[in-house]
C-alpha positions as CSV (number, residue, x, y, z in Angstrom):
1,M,114.3,163.0,177.4
2,K,113.4,159.7,179.3
3,K,109.7,158.6,178.9
4,Q,108.3,156.5,181.4
5,R,105.7,154.5,179.4
6,P,103.7,151.4,180.7
7,V,104.8,148.4,178.6
8,N,102.6,145.4,177.8
9,L,104.5,142.4,177.0
10,E,101.7,139.9,177.6
11,L,100.7,139.3,174.0
12,N,97.7,137.0,174.8
13,T,96.0,140.1,176.7
14,I,96.1,142.2,173.7
15,S,93.0,142.7,171.8
16,F,93.3,143.3,168.2
17,P,90.3,145.3,166.2
18,P,89.0,143.1,163.2
19,S,90.7,145.4,160.6
20,A,94.0,144.4,162.4
21,I,93.3,140.9,162.3
22,A,92.2,141.1,158.5
23,S,95.3,142.7,157.8
24,I,97.7,140.5,159.3
25,L,95.7,137.7,157.6
26,H,95.8,139.2,154.2
27,R,99.9,139.2,154.6
28,V,100.0,135.6,156.0
29,S,97.9,134.3,153.1
30,G,100.3,136.2,150.6
31,V,103.1,134.4,152.2
32,I,101.5,131.1,151.9
33,M,100.9,131.6,148.3
34,L,104.4,132.5,147.7
35,V,105.9,129.7,149.5
36,T,103.5,127.3,147.6
37,L,104.0,128.7,144.1
38,G,106.8,126.3,143.2
39,F,104.6,123.2,144.3
40,L,101.8,124.6,142.0
41,V,104.0,125.2,139.1
42,W,105.4,121.7,139.2
43,L,102.1,120.1,139.4
44,L,100.9,122.4,136.4
45,A,103.8,121.4,134.4
46,I,103.8,117.8,134.9
47,S,100.1,117.8,134.1
48,L,100.7,119.4,131.0
49,S,103.7,117.5,129.7
50,S,101.9,114.4,128.5
51,P,98.7,112.3,129.4
52,E,101.2,110.3,131.8
53,G,102.2,113.5,133.5
54,F,98.6,114.4,133.9
55,E,98.0,111.0,135.5
56,Q,100.8,111.4,137.6
57,A,99.3,115.0,138.8
58,R,96.2,113.0,139.6
59,A,97.8,110.3,141.7
60,V,99.8,113.1,143.6
61,L,96.5,115.0,144.1
62,A,94.6,111.7,145.4
63,N,96.8,111.6,148.5
64,P,95.0,113.0,151.3
65,L,97.7,114.9,153.0
66,L,98.2,116.8,149.8
67,K,94.6,117.4,149.1
68,F,94.8,119.0,152.7
69,V,97.7,121.3,151.4
70,V,95.7,122.0,148.4
71,W,92.8,123.1,150.4
72,G,95.1,125.3,152.4
73,I,96.4,127.1,149.4
74,L,93.0,127.7,148.0
75,T,91.8,128.8,151.3
76,A,94.7,131.5,151.4
77,L,94.0,132.4,147.9
78,G,90.4,132.9,148.6
79,Y,91.1,135.1,151.5
80,H,93.6,137.0,149.8
81,I,91.4,137.7,147.1
82,L,88.8,139.0,149.3
83,S,90.9,141.1,151.3
84,G,92.5,142.4,148.6
85,L,89.1,143.4,147.0
86,R,88.5,145.3,150.4
87,H,91.5,147.0,150.0
88,M,90.8,148.2,146.8
89,V,87.8,149.6,147.7
90,M,89.1,151.5,150.6
91,D,91.7,152.9,148.3
92,L,88.7,154.2,146.4
93,G,87.7,156.0,149.6
94,Y,85.1,153.7,150.8
95,W,84.8,151.6,154.3
96,E,87.7,153.9,155.8
97,E,86.0,154.9,158.8
98,L,86.4,152.7,162.1
99,G,83.0,151.2,161.9
100,S,82.7,150.4,158.4
101,G,86.3,149.3,158.3
102,N,85.9,146.7,161.0
103,L,82.6,145.7,159.4
104,S,84.1,145.1,156.0
105,A,87.1,143.1,157.9
106,K,84.3,140.7,159.5
107,A,82.6,140.3,156.2
108,A,85.7,139.3,154.5
109,I,86.9,136.9,157.0
110,V,83.2,135.4,156.9
111,L,83.2,135.1,153.3
112,A,86.5,133.6,153.5
113,I,85.5,130.8,155.9
114,V,82.3,130.2,153.5
115,L,84.9,130.0,150.7
116,S,87.0,127.6,152.3
117,V,84.0,125.3,153.3
118,L,83.3,125.3,149.4
119,A,86.8,124.7,148.4
120,G,87.0,121.7,150.9
121,V,83.6,120.2,149.6
122,W,85.0,120.8,146.2
123,L,88.1,119.0,146.7
124,W,86.8,115.8,148.8
């Protein structure tokens, strides 16, 4: 059976609903945290090894480029936590309708932006 369906290959014309964007960002933030986990564990290990190691970790975090990386990690963590809480509430049976699901996705994204700004202020 041959189905003739229109295929839209122009990805910039596709409009994703907020809930889809929130879901994609949740996955991306999880991957970011997984990839950066080694750096964070290394930083924790040297900071706890000795007072000199702690000073070395402080020196590493004094670099503006690495501060930016840590800001990105904190931003990913904040969004991942907010979106994870949103998913847990949805697992309980709330915010599953189209309107409330999109509203909760928008709220999670806005709150993540606020947390991101707060993390940036705290780091700098």
